[in-house]
Backbone as a chain_set.jsonl record, in Angstrom:
{"seq": "MENSIHASTTTLAEMQAWLDQFAMERDWEKFHTPKNLAMSIAIEAAEIMELVQWTHGSEPLENSANNSPIAEEIADVLAYLLRLASVLKIDPAQALALKIKKNAIKYPAPVDSPESTK", "coords": {"N": [[-43.467, -66.564, -19.513], [-42.551, -68.176, -17.293], [-39.709, -68.428, -17.333], [-38.948, -66.603, -16.115], [-39.48, -67.107, -13.863], [-38.687, -67.645, -10.943], [-37.89, -69.069, -7.28], [-36.396, -68.181, -5.98], [-36.693, -65.243, -6.433], [-39.503, -65.109, -6.334], [-42.655, -64.057, -4.304], [-44.412, -65.9, -1.812], [-46.739, -64.643, -1.778], [-47.562, -63.64, -4.077], [-47.491, -65.7, -5.435], [-49.874, -67.009, -4.438], [-51.276, -65.401, -5.131], [-51.154, -65.016, -8.029], [-52.835, -67.765, -8.193], [-55.556, -67.326, -6.786], [-56.657, -65.495, -8.797], [-56.74, -66.825, -11.343], [-58.152, -68.765, -10.299], [-60.263, -66.953, -9.548], [-61.068, -65.909, -11.971], [-61.855, -67.846, -13.225], [-64.488, -68.734, -12.136], [-64.23, -70.374, -10.299], [-63.812, -70.554, -7.199], [-66.142, -71.028, -5.964], [-66.074, -73.733, -5.601], [-63.863, -74.832, -4.332], [-63.314, -75.084, -1.868], [-62.559, -75.921, 1.46], [-62.614, -78.586, 2.416], [-62.779, -79.862, -0.133], [-60.176, -78.428, -1.245], [-58.343, -79.534, 0.468], [-58.825, -82.705, -0.189], [-58.222, -82.278, -2.603], [-55.355, -81.861, -1.988], [-54.206, -84.378, -1.387], [-54.689, -86.223, -2.815], [-53.049, -84.931, -5.453], [-50.302, -85.541, -3.69], [-50.435, -88.206, -3.707], [-50.252, -89.013, -6.207], [-47.51, -88.195, -6.74], [-45.92, -89.704, -5.148], [-46.743, -91.884, -6.689], [-44.969, -91.649, -9.312], [-42.47, -91.978, -7.671], [-42.813, -95.22, -6.768], [-41.732, -97.306, -7.246], [-39.088, -97.476, -7.17], [-35.7, -97.269, -5.722], [-35.252, -95.434, -3.87], [-32.983, -94.514, -3.515], [-31.809, -93.626, -5.415], [-31.202, -91.004, -8.895], [-34.205, -89.501, -10.1], [-35.564, -89.727, -13.354], [-36.298, -87.728, -15.092], [-35.86, -84.652, -13.581], [-36.666, -82.486, -14.592], [-37.632, -78.896, -14.535], [-39.757, -79.312, -16.132], [-41.037, -81.778, -15.996], [-42.884, -84.749, -15.327], [-42.852, -85.045, -12.467], [-42.141, -82.717, -11.379], [-44.46, -81.217, -12.315], [-46.687, -82.529, -10.683], [-45.334, -81.721, -7.95], [-46.062, -79.183, -8.475], [-48.878, -78.998, -8.879], [-49.481, -80.129, -6.11], [-48.522, -77.593, -4.457], [-50.191, -75.407, -5.594], [-52.398, -76.324, -4.842], [-52.172, -76.031, -1.91], [-51.388, -73.192, -1.324], [-53.534, -72.417, -2.522], [-55.299, -73.317, -0.352], [-54.498, -72.351, 2.52], [-54.92, -69.281, 1.412], [-57.537, -69.73, 1.236], [-58.31, -70.07, 3.744], [-57.223, -68.115, 5.425], [-54.683, -68.26, 6.083], [-51.449, -67.579, 6.985], [-48.471, -68.725, 5.273], [-46.393, -68.668, 5.229], [-46.147, -67.485, 7.909], [-47.039, -69.462, 8.975], [-45.537, -72.098, 8.671], [-42.647, -70.868, 10.194], [-43.735, -71.018, 12.431], [-44.343, -73.567, 12.873], [-41.644, -74.489, 12.364], [-40.169, -73.713, 14.263], [-41.345, -74.893, 16.696], [-41.002, -77.632, 16.051], [-37.908, -77.526, 16.749], [-38.062, -77.19, 19.031], [-39.277, -79.521, 20.19], [-37.983, -81.619, 18.846], [-34.882, -81.405, 19.169], [-31.724, -80.386, 18.012], [-28.393, -82.725, 17.771], [-26.227, -81.952, 20.229], [-23.518, -82.291, 20.119], [-23.335, -81.733, 17.421], [-22.483, -80.334, 13.997], [-23.604, -78.162, 13.232], [-24.051, -76.565, 15.635], [-21.808, -75.698, 16.609], [-21.284, -73.251, 15.219]], "CA": [[-43.368, -65.739, -18.121], [-42.082, -68.912, -16.697], [-38.511, -68.501, -18.115], [-38.214, -65.221, -15.05], [-39.945, -66.685, -12.719], [-38.118, -68.192, -9.552], [-38.201, -69.608, -6.392], [-35.238, -67.278, -5.026], [-36.98, -63.999, -6.498], [-40.755, -65.083, -6.427], [-42.86, -64.389, -3.032], [-45.5, -66.935, -1.671], [-48.014, -63.872, -1.894], [-47.368, -63.741, -5.577], [-48.422, -67.435, -6.527], [-51.048, -66.886, -4.085], [-52.681, -64.443, -5.603], [-51.889, -65.97, -9.436], [-53.711, -68.756, -8.126], [-56.611, -66.593, -6.502], [-56.691, -64.596, -9.837], [-56.883, -67.898, -11.807], [-59.78, -69.39, -9.928], [-61.608, -66.107, -9.76], [-61.866, -65.55, -13.702], [-63.261, -69.041, -14.039], [-65.776, -68.722, -10.764], [-63.764, -71.604, -9.168], [-64.208, -70.296, -6.03], [-67.278, -71.998, -4.968], [-65.483, -75.382, -5.702], [-62.687, -74.414, -3.698], [-63.947, -75.709, 0.156], [-61.167, -76.344, 2.252], [-62.616, -79.844, 1.706], [-62.196, -79.945, -1.669], [-58.642, -78.173, -0.78], [-57.652, -80.484, 1.161], [-58.518, -83.809, -0.387], [-57.102, -82.107, -3.904], [-54.03, -81.617, -1.289], [-54.381, -85.303, -0.778], [-54.381, -86.948, -4.112], [-52.167, -84.566, -5.929], [-49.178, -86.017, -3.08], [-50.551, -89.316, -4.314], [-49.23, -89.137, -7.722], [-45.793, -87.774, -6.864], [-45.738, -91.138, -4.445], [-46.933, -92.811, -7.511], [-44.155, -91.204, -9.843], [-41.472, -93.369, -7.29], [-43.313, -96.086, -6.157], [-41.301, -98.858, -7.512], [-37.632, -97.066, -7.063], [-35.536, -97.961, -4.325], [-35.446, -94.737, -3.186], [-31.655, -93.31, -3.541], [-31.167, -93.205, -7.232], [-31.892, -89.965, -8.963], [-34.941, -89.965, -10.963], [-34.914, -90.215, -14.809], [-36.326, -86.814, -15.184], [-36.378, -84.121, -12.645], [-36.388, -80.91, -14.768], [-38.973, -78.028, -13.992], [-41.427, -79.226, -16.64], [-41.653, -83.078, -16.099], [-43.846, -85.375, -14.82], [-42.673, -84.701, -11.302], [-42.382, -81.257, -11.153], [-46.345, -81.164, -12.783], [-47.1, -83.126, -9.134], [-45.231, -80.646, -6.801], [-46.862, -77.426, -8.613], [-50.431, -79.152, -8.215], [-49.498, -79.521, -4.862], [-47.888, -76.425, -3.546], [-50.868, -74.614, -5.935], [-53.755, -76.033, -3.724], [-51.806, -76.057, -0.267], [-51.505, -72.116, -1.834], [-55.087, -71.999, -2.451], [-55.809, -73.881, 1.035], [-54.163, -70.812, 3.028], [-55.406, -68.08, 0.457], [-59.048, -70.003, 1.48], [-58.05, -69.842, 5.133], [-56.69, -66.714, 5.814], [-53.895, -68.242, 6.914], [-49.956, -66.965, 5.756], [-48.213, -70.281, 5.199], [-44.536, -68.568, 5.92], [-46.27, -67.763, 9.16], [-47.156, -70.626, 10.041], [-44.354, -72.816, 8.625], [-42.129, -70.744, 10.879], [-44.441, -71.324, 13.843], [-43.861, -74.404, 13.012], [-40.219, -74.851, 12.338], [-39.75, -73.205, 15.784], [-41.862, -76.065, 17.311], [-40.035, -78.928, 15.848], [-37.065, -77.448, 17.005], [-38.299, -77.573, 20.63], [-39.895, -80.689, 20.283], [-36.438, -82.294, 18.089], [-33.772, -80.428, 19.38], [-30.266, -80.646, 17.535], [-27.725, -83.109, 19.085], [-25.298, -80.819, 20.82], [-22.096, -82.467, 19.153], [-23.382, -81.463, 15.846], [-21.764, -79.113, 13.378], [-24.255, -76.563, 13.284], [-24.263, -76.222, 17.07], [-20.458, -74.818, 16.89], [-21.344, -72.248, 14.761]], "C": [[-42.879, -66.851, -17.143], [-40.548, -68.859, -16.626], [-38.381, -67.004, -16.805], [-38.89, -65.625, -14.035], [-38.779, -67.996, -11.527], [-38.328, -68.501, -8.476], [-37.155, -68.016, -5.236], [-35.962, -65.474, -5.128], [-39.045, -64.048, -6.234], [-41.317, -64.985, -4.591], [-44.271, -65.397, -3.06], [-46.729, -66.065, -2.263], [-48.11, -63.617, -3.256], [-47.69, -65.058, -6.144], [-49.43, -67.363, -5.808], [-52.02, -65.892, -4.701], [-52.629, -64.354, -7.194], [-52.931, -66.898, -8.968], [-55.287, -68.115, -8.112], [-57.236, -66.345, -7.828], [-56.937, -65.713, -11.081], [-58.588, -68.389, -11.622], [-60.986, -68.513, -9.99], [-62.163, -65.559, -11.074], [-62.442, -66.969, -13.804], [-64.211, -69.913, -13.04], [-65.745, -70.319, -10.224], [-64.163, -71.651, -7.949], [-65.017, -70.663, -4.743], [-66.872, -73.719, -4.999], [-64.241, -75.3, -4.736], [-62.608, -74.225, -2.288], [-62.622, -76.138, 0.67], [-61.249, -77.596, 2.549], [-61.882, -80.442, 0.961], [-60.594, -80.247, -1.895], [-57.885, -79.274, -0.509], [-57.969, -82.095, 0.508], [-57.627, -83.697, -1.65], [-55.314, -82.269, -3.149], [-53.453, -83.553, -1.945], [-53.923, -86.414, -2.029], [-53.047, -86.387, -5.285], [-50.618, -85.474, -5.162], [-49.411, -87.314, -3.292], [-50.149, -89.506, -5.791], [-48.058, -88.646, -7.535], [-45.689, -89.16, -6.193], [-45.984, -92.271, -5.336], [-45.33, -92.682, -8.517], [-42.733, -92.176, -9.038], [-41.755, -94.463, -6.623], [-42.216, -97.448, -5.879], [-39.712, -98.242, -7.375], [-37.323, -97.724, -5.512], [-35.534, -96.588, -3.115], [-34.178, -93.491, -3.317], [-31.359, -93.172, -4.706], [-32.09, -91.853, -7.046], [-33.423, -90.424, -10.029], [-34.803, -89.25, -12.37], [-34.699, -88.276, -15.45], [-36.631, -85.628, -13.943], [-36.456, -82.57, -13.199], [-37.431, -80.589, -14.734], [-40.527, -78.63, -14.936], [-41.196, -81.012, -16.737], [-42.447, -83.584, -15.29], [-43.99, -84.865, -12.966], [-42.807, -83.429, -10.284], [-44.096, -80.702, -11.408], [-47.094, -81.487, -11.11], [-46.846, -82.177, -8.325], [-45.629, -79.515, -6.902], [-48.582, -77.931, -8.417], [-50.457, -79.231, -6.68], [-49.343, -78.366, -3.944], [-49.489, -75.271, -4.165], [-52.157, -75.034, -4.642], [-53.423, -76.098, -2.399], [-51.73, -73.831, -0.218], [-52.798, -71.437, -1.252], [-56.151, -72.085, -1.172], [-55.661, -72.809, 1.84], [-54.939, -69.792, 2.395], [-56.932, -68.211, 1.366], [-59.707, -69.514, 3.386], [-57.755, -68.866, 5.869], [-55.427, -67.065, 6.653], [-52.484, -67.809, 6.375], [-49.226, -68.284, 5.883], [-46.538, -69.518, 5.292], [-45.224, -68.141, 7.21], [-45.974, -69.143, 9.935], [-46.496, -71.589, 9.486], [-43.17, -72.399, 9.56], [-42.402, -70.902, 12.287], [-43.658, -72.878, 14.068], [-42.558, -75.818, 13.089], [-39.832, -74.988, 13.864], [-40.48, -74.609, 16.924], [-41.469, -77.488, 16.98], [-38.912, -79.022, 16.447], [-37.101, -77.459, 18.677], [-38.281, -79.139, 20.543], [-38.756, -81.915, 19.644], [-35.515, -81.455, 18.127], [-32.31, -80.907, 18.72], [-29.428, -81.233, 18.249], [-26.516, -81.615, 19.341], [-23.827, -80.641, 20.301], [-22.524, -82.06, 17.822], [-22.843, -80.275, 15.291], [-21.827, -78.354, 13.08], [-24.045, -76.085, 14.609], [-22.777, -74.869, 17.449], [-20.53, -73.567, 16.234], [-21.562, -70.789, 15.194]], "O": [[-42.773, -66.422, -15.994], [-40.13, -69.388, -15.597], [-37.286, -66.453, -16.915], [-39.086, -64.797, -13.145], [-38.375, -69.119, -11.831], [-39.502, -68.161, -8.325], [-37.36, -67.313, -4.246], [-35.83, -64.643, -4.23], [-39.697, -63.031, -5.996], [-40.704, -65.582, -3.706], [-44.989, -65.6, -4.038], [-47.562, -66.544, -3.033], [-49.26, -63.244, -3.486], [-48.119, -65.281, -7.276], [-50.384, -67.717, -6.501], [-53.244, -65.767, -4.666], [-53.567, -63.85, -7.813], [-54.038, -66.715, -9.474], [-56.09, -68.264, -9.033], [-58.301, -66.914, -8.066], [-57.516, -65.128, -11.996], [-59.615, -68.395, -12.301], [-62.147, -68.81, -10.271], [-63.232, -64.987, -11.29], [-63.463, -67.176, -14.459], [-64.56, -71.093, -13.04], [-66.626, -71.115, -9.899], [-64.803, -72.607, -7.512], [-64.891, -70.675, -3.519], [-67.441, -74.644, -4.421], [-63.77, -76.434, -4.66], [-61.959, -73.375, -1.678], [-61.77, -76.723, 0.001], [-60.209, -78.101, 2.972], [-60.891, -81.166, 1.055], [-59.947, -81.212, -2.3], [-56.981, -79.798, -1.159], [-57.05, -82.834, 0.859], [-56.692, -84.447, -1.931], [-54.331, -82.704, -3.748], [-52.539, -83.793, -2.734], [-52.981, -87.207, -2.026], [-52.271, -87.164, -5.84], [-49.859, -86.023, -5.96], [-48.37, -87.918, -3.032], [-49.649, -90.571, -6.152], [-47.409, -88.734, -8.577], [-45.213, -89.941, -7.018], [-45.628, -93.413, -5.047], [-44.565, -93.641, -8.421], [-42.071, -92.957, -9.722], [-40.922, -94.79, -5.777], [-41.978, -98.189, -4.925], [-39.023, -99.217, -7.674], [-37.996, -98.279, -4.643], [-35.738, -96.678, -1.905], [-34.234, -92.262, -3.268], [-30.432, -92.404, -4.962], [-32.922, -91.485, -6.217], [-33.568, -91.523, -10.563], [-34.028, -88.305, -12.52], [-33.724, -87.702, -15.934], [-37.707, -85.756, -13.359], [-36.339, -81.598, -12.452], [-38.361, -81.389, -14.832], [-41.724, -78.513, -14.675], [-41.234, -81.413, -17.9], [-42.821, -82.846, -14.379], [-45.005, -84.45, -12.406], [-43.252, -83.202, -9.158], [-44.709, -79.907, -10.695], [-47.885, -80.729, -10.548], [-47.806, -81.596, -7.818], [-45.699, -78.73, -5.956], [-49.388, -77.203, -7.838], [-51.254, -78.571, -6.013], [-49.934, -78.224, -2.874], [-49.908, -74.435, -3.364], [-52.652, -74.274, -3.811], [-54.361, -76.227, -1.612], [-52.003, -73.235, 0.824], [-53.113, -70.639, -0.369], [-57.186, -71.466, -0.925], [-56.691, -72.152, 1.991], [-55.838, -69.406, 3.144], [-57.439, -67.281, 1.993], [-60.7, -69.031, 3.93], [-58.097, -68.841, 7.051], [-55.093, -66.434, 7.655], [-52.441, -67.69, 5.151], [-49.582, -68.938, 6.863], [-45.588, -70.284, 5.452], [-44.532, -68.741, 8.031], [-45.264, -69.629, 10.815], [-47.071, -72.556, 9.985], [-42.49, -73.368, 9.899], [-41.553, -70.925, 13.177], [-42.841, -73.263, 14.904], [-42.444, -76.99, 13.448], [-39.374, -75.948, 14.484], [-39.835, -75.072, 17.865], [-41.694, -78.406, 17.77], [-38.528, -80.132, 16.812], [-36.13, -77.745, 19.378], [-37.302, -79.83, 20.826], [-38.822, -83.066, 20.074], [-35.279, -80.732, 17.159], [-31.892, -81.993, 19.122], [-29.285, -80.767, 19.379], [-26.231, -80.634, 18.653], [-23.149, -79.632, 20.103], [-21.591, -82.172, 17.027], [-22.721, -79.259, 15.976], [-20.954, -77.594, 12.661], [-23.804, -74.877, 14.611], [-22.712, -73.822, 18.093], [-19.788, -72.698, 16.691], [-21.563, -69.89, 14.353]]}, "num_chains": 1, "name": "protein.A"}
């Protein structure tokens, strides 16, 4: 399955459906409360920080392949985020679009930016 899955062809809705099905098959839905999912997101994000804790920040990670430890932690954060969105009935794509729009107002691009001349 993983060889045919790519971000460019897989929707957030499909990923949410996989996770919802996975949780349902294991009767985990009762554990997937907003509080538990939010805590899990923070815990997994801290595990990403742990992997880069003693780096300078500019050097590439030794192993950043899809099956690397950091990829696993990124997957954990994404999985918990998508489950939380599902449980709260939030459309993550709409939420992100609204947040980007809000941030564009709060943090406008410089007028002399190369992007502004396009």
